[in-house]
Residue, then its C-alpha position, 0 to 999 in steps of 0.5 A: m497520450d499525455f492524458f494517459s501518462e498523467a492518469i497512470n502517474t496519479l493512479s500510482v501515487l494513489v495506490v502508494a498512498i493507500g498502501a502507506g496508510l494501510g501500513v501505518w494502520g497495521i503498525i498501530n494495530l501491531l503495537e496495540g496488540y503487543g501493548n495489550d498482549n492480544p494475539g488477534a490484534k498482533s495478527q491483524g496488524i502484521k497482515q495489514l502491514m504486509s498488505g500495505g507494503g505489497l500495495i506500495l510495491i505494486g504502485l511503484n513497480l507494476i502500475p508504471l508499466l502500464s504506460g507501455l500499453f499506451g505509448 
């Protein structure tokens, strides 16, 4: 069962890292949209920022609950 716990920990870290990257990309797009007064870039940036935050929450809260399925 040690394999499953390590796999779940790795998956959690991976999902949080992808969410953080998406959030940073969203912040960059949001700032670019404000700098160029581009409503499309602002909209895309806020969507990416929110989805990145959602992925981080999934990685921190939901994925560790999978360990209960195997142990």
